[in-house]
N, C-alpha and C positions, 0 to 999 in steps of 0.2 A: 816665668811668664804666668800670668793669671789664666786659668782655664775656664771654659764655659760650661756651666752646669745647667740643669733644668731649673730656671729661675724665672721670677716675674720679669715682664718685658723690659722695664727700665734697668734692672740689675743685669739682665742678660746683655743688654746693649753696653752697659758700662764695664762689663768684664771682658768685652771683646776689643782688642787693640788693633785688629787687622781688618775687620770688615763686619758687615751686619746685614742680616736678612731676618724677616719675621720667623722663618723656620728655625733660626738659631735659638729661639725662645722655647721651642717645642721639643728639641732633641737633646738628649743628654750626651755631651761630648767630653770625654776625659782622655783625649789623646793629644800629645804635643807633636805637632807636625814638624818634620825636619825643615830647617831653613827659616823658621819664624824668628823675628826679633823680639827680645824682651825690652822693657823700658830702659834698663840700665845700658843696654847696647845701643839703643836708638838715640838717646839724648846725651851727646858727648861734647857738643860745641854750640856756639851761637848759630853757626851755619846750619847745623842739624835742626835746631829749634825753628829757624826761619823756614826751612824746607817743610817741616811738619805743619807749621802754621798755614802755609800756602797750599800744600798738597793734601792735608788731612782735615784742617779746620775750615778754611775758606771753601775748599772743594766739596765739603759736605753740607754747607749752608744751602738751604732750599726752602722757598716759600710757595712752591708750586701747588702742593696739596692745600695750603691755607687759602690761596687765591681761588682754586677750583671749587673747594667746598663752599666757600662764601658765595660764589656766583650761583652755583646750582641750587643751593638750599634757599636762597632769597629770591629777589625779583629782578636779578640782572640778566638772566638768560632763560630761554625756552627751548624745548626740543627742536633740533634741526631736521631738515628733510633727510639727511643721511644717517640719522641716529639709529642704532641697533637696540636702544632701550637701556644703555648703560647709565647707571646712577639715577634712573627714574625714581627708585625708592627714596633716595636722598631728596630729590626734587619734590617729593610728596611727603617729606618730613618723617620718613621711617628710618630712624637711626636708633641704634642700641649699642651695647658694649662690644658687639662683634663686628660693627661696621668697619670695613677695612680702611676706608679713606680717613676716618677720624683717628683710627689707630696709627695710621701713617703720620699724621700731624704730631701726635704724641711721641712716637718713636724717633722721627727725624730730628726734632729739637733736642731730645735727650742724647741722641747720637753725637751731636755737635758739642753739647755740654760735656759729654764723656771725653771727647778729644781735647777740649780745652783743659779739663782737669788733669789729663795725662800730660799735656804740655807743661802746665804749671808745676806739676810734681817733678817732671824731668828737669825743668829749668832750675829747680832748687839745688840740683846736683851739678850745675854748670857755673863756673866762675868766669865771667867775661874778662877779656883783656882790657886794658885801659881804653883802647880805641874802639871797643865793641860795646861799651856800657850803654850808649844811647840807643843802639840797635836792640840790645837785649831788653832794655826797659820798654821800647816801642813794641816789641813782640808780645811782652806780657800785657801791655795796655790794650793792644788790639784784641788779644785773646779774651781778656776779661770783659771788654765792651761787647764782644760777640756773645759771650755767655749771658750777659745781662739781657741782650736782645732776645735770646732764646727763651729765657725765663719769662720775659714779657709776653712773648707769643703763647707760651703754655698757659700763663695766667689768663690771657685774653680769651682763650677758647675753653679752658677747663675750670676756672674759678667762678663759682656761682655769683658772687657779688664782690667785685674788686674794690668797691668803696668801703667795705667792712673790714677793718684791719684784723678783726678776730675771726673772719670768715675762713672757709676752707680754701687753702691754696693748693699748690702742687707738691710733688716730692722734691725736697731740697737736697741736692747732691753737691756737697762742698768739695769733695775730693773723690779719688778712685776708691770705690767700696771693696770690701772683702767679699768672698764668695757666700758667706752666710748672713749678710746683712739683710734685714727686712725693715723698710722705712715706712712710717705713717706719713700722711699728708701734713704739711706744715701750715700754720696760720699764714694768712696773707702778709701780715706785718713782718714775719720772719723772712719770707721770701723777698719782701720789699727792702728790708735792711741789707740783705745780701746783694740785691740788684744795685742799691745805692752805693754800697762799698765798691763794687766793681766799676760803676760809672764814675765815682769820685776819683778813684785811682787812675782810670783811663784819661779823665779830663785833666788831671795834674801832669800828665806826660805828653799827650798828643796836642798838636796844633792844627789849625785849619789849613787844609792843603788842597783847596779846590782846583788850582790850575793843573795839578798832576794827574787827575783822573778821578773816576767815580767808583772804582772797584776795590778800594782798600779803606779800612776804617781810619777816620781822622776825627778831629774834634767836632766836625759837623755831624758825623754819624752819632757820636756820643751825646751831643745835645739834642739831636732829633729823637733818639731813643728816650732821653730824659723828658722831653716835651710830651711825647705820646704817653709815656708811662704815667706821668703826673696828671695828665688830663684824664686818663682812664680811672685812676684811683681817686680822683676828685680834688686834687690839690691844684687849683687853677692859678694860684700865685706862682708856684714853681713852673707849671706848664707854660705860663705866659713868659716868664723869665727866659726859659731855655728856647722857646720858639722864636722869641725876639732876637736872642743871641745868634741863632742860625741865620735869620733873615739879615741881620746887620753885618755879620762877620764871615759868612761862608763864601763870599765872593761870587754869589750866584744871583740871577734875576729871574723873575717869572718869564717863562718862554712865550714869546709873542706868537700870534696865530700863523704868521708866515713861516716860522721855524718849527712849529709844533709837530708836523709830521716827521721831521728828521729825528726828533727825540724818540719816537716810537719805532722807527726802523733802525735805530742804533747808529746812525751816521753822525750824530752830534749829541753832546752831553745835555745841552739845554739846562733845565732847572733840577736835574737829578742830583740829589745829595749822595745817595749810595745805591748801587745796583749790583746784582749778582751776575757776573759775566758769563755769557753763553756764546762761545765761539761757534762759527759756522760748522766746524768739525771739532769735536772735543767732548769732554764729560759734562754732566749736568743735564737736568730734565729739560724737555722742550715744552714751553707753555702753549705754543700754537696748536699742538696736537690735542689739547683739551677741547678746543672748539671745532677745528677742522682737520680731517685726517691727513690731507695732502698739502693743501694751500688755502689761503684765506680768500677763496673765490667760490662762486656758485658751483664750479666743477671740482672743487676740492673736497667734496663729501662732508658738508657741514654737519657736525653732530649736535652742536648747540648754537642757536641764533641769539641775537640780542633780544632781551625782553621787550615786549611791545610798548609798554608805558615808558620805559627808559628811552626808547627810540622816539616816542612821541614828544618827549621834552626837547631833545636836541633837534628834532625835525621841524618843530614849530618855533624855534628861536632863530630869527634871521641873522645870518652871518656867523653862526657858531661853527668854528672850524672842527669841533669834535664830531659833527655830523659826518663829515667826509673821512675823518680819521678812524672812527669807530665802525663804520659800515662800508663794506666794499662796494664799489660801483656796479659790480655784477649782480648785486642783490635784486630780488624780485619783491617789489613793494606793492602790496595789494590795498588800494584805497577802500575796498569793501571787505576788509579782513574780518570785521565783526559778524558778517553774514555768510562768510565763506563756509562751505561744508568741510573743507580741509585746509585750515589756515597754516598748518605746518608746511604744506606744499605750495600754497599760493602766496604766502607772505614770508619770504625767506630773507631775513635780515642778517646777512653774513658778517660775522665778527671779523674786523680788520684792525683792531687796536694793536695786535701783535702780528704784523705782516711778514715777519721773518727777516733774515739778512740775505745778502747776495749769495746765491747758491745754497741757501738753507731756509726754505720757505716757512718752516714751523719753529725756527729757533730765534728767540729774542731774549735780551737781558731781562731779568726780573727786577722791576723797579721797586725798591724797598722803601725809600724815603724820597719824596719830592718837595720842592719849596712850597707848592700850593697847600700841602697839608699843614705846614707851619702857619700859613695865613688862616686856615680854617680853625686851627687850635686857638690862635689869638682871638678870632671872632667868637668862639665859644666862651673864652675867658672874659671878654668884654660883655657878653650877654649875661654871664653870671654876676657881673658887677653892675648890671642895669645900664651899661653904656651902649644903648642900642644904635646910636649914630656911629660910634666907633666900630661896632660889629658890621654895620651896613657898609661902611667905607672899605673894610677889608674884603668883604665879599665882592663889592664892585671892582676892586683892584684885580682880582682874579678873573672875573668875567670880562673885563676890558681887554685883557691879554688874549682871551680866547675868541674874540670876535674879529673876523677879517673884513667886516663891513658894519656900518651902523655904530651905535654907541651903547654902552652899558649904563642904564640909568641907576642912580643911587637908590637902593631899596629904602623903604620906610617901615620900621618895625614899631608897632604900637604896644607890643608886649614881649615878654621873654618867649612865650609860646610861638608867636609869629617869627621871632628871630631864630629860634632853634629850628623851626620848620624850614626856613629858607637856607640856613646853614646845612641842614641835613640834605636838602634838595641839591645844593651845589656840591656837597661831598659825593652824593650819589652819582652825579654826572662826571665830575672831574676825576674822581678816584675809582670809577667803574672798572671792574675786572682787575683790581689790584689787591683784593683781599680785605677790604674795609667794611663792606656793606653789612655783614653778619653782626659784627660788634657795634656798628653804628646804630642799627635798629635796636639792639639790646640796650644801648646807652641812652639814645636820644628820642626814640619814637614816642614814648609816653610824654616826655617833656615838650615835644613838638606837636602833640595832639594828632599824630598820624599813625599809620600802621604800615606793615609790608604792603607793597602796591603792585601785585601781579595783575596783568590784564586777563580777561576771561579766556583769551586764546593762547595763554602761555603754557598750556598742556593739552594732551589729547583726551584727558578726562576732565571732570568738573574741577575748576580751579578754586582753591581756597588760599587765604592769606593767614599765616601763622599769627595767632593773637599776641599782642604785646605781653611781656613778662612770662611767656611760656618757658617751662623748664628746659625746652629744647634749644633755647638761646645759650645754653651751656652744654658742652659736649660730654658724653659719658666717659668715665675712665675705662680703658680697654679691659676686656675680659681676662687677658693674660695677667694683668696686675691683680685683679680682684681674686682670681682663682688661686694664684700661687703666692700672693702676699697678703695674708689676713690682716695686716696692719692698715691696708689702704681702704678708705671709706669711699663708697660710690657716691656720685652726685645725686641729689634729689630727683625723683621721677623715673629713675632707670632701674 
């Protein structure tokens, strides 16, 4: 069995086959505990491979930190009345290589990459029986698609310029490393080639499987990853191709206003392409506790409330169901919030987008891909091609499904700037608190002629908006990597 030594964060994660904490990167452990399994013992059959896929790969997938950081750092939330000051420094843009939340994003995705690499290495030692070949191939395809997604998330947060193929990417781990390996950062293109290889393999094996559920990787997941990935890297031709493929073939439709709440309380799938399952009792992080300690109501000790300007958009749009879904009815809405001496207390916009499940007030599935995002991707691609009417039609289609009264007029875009601004606005509303806003501002704010949009009451100190193109729209590489792996280059500005 591989042992854990005092290594840089990623390598420490990848040398651990049985568990992970940040402390494992700080302590030198050279003891083989009795009863631990090595890879040769663990991976002996297709059944073992599937158990590991479900219990160690899927079980460790988590976008909670991604969602929370994006919300707190941008203009999606403001301090709530029950806040004890946690993450205020992130809300005020104080991030550095020691910031625990950003380190968590880095470590979590590399943990899953490690598990996939171990699974693939173990699978190479297993010969499936004739009747197991399809399951065997599906296991590998699901694992590789998940690995591609994790690399996309890492690139999203840690690559300074995803559109530059020669720009700094992340550490590329293609297999389980040895104890003495020290890796430099790869170029974006090298990471992209690896992502594409994984996605192409998965796409060749998996089929669309919408009727059977949203918690397992299928072709819809693969093509949704491909659409987002190509949009972020600037390949709008492929982004359009894969987004349209999902819309046409996933067997899903945009969720109408009447059913929209059931998608968020997890009683119906709706338009969800893929979600991370969070049972009422079980493993996995609780997204609801990020906003409210006990429940999504005024008595649930709200730590973060909805950002005021985001609320203003949905509050002034007649018939928009997202107003009632995002903000709990118990909220205290102060019409004079701008002149209030304590708007944190008088203007309490309780987040209710994740209301919890029955008997589990803070637990909801993490929605990783939804159909509306595919429409937004298509709208961006049409804008890039100067097809403003096509872009406007796609935005109208989403809005029409979100209104429970009235109509959604067809927008008119006179320029790409106007089109990008409206797309960014609709992404801000429909994808709120799902982990998109941070990268969306980095990608689109300049092209849209806008900036981050905090209200002056969105903090208890003087509010500022992070300027476009700030280096802080890219996260720092964690200090553990920099200190213990001299091959790793830190991102500019840190």
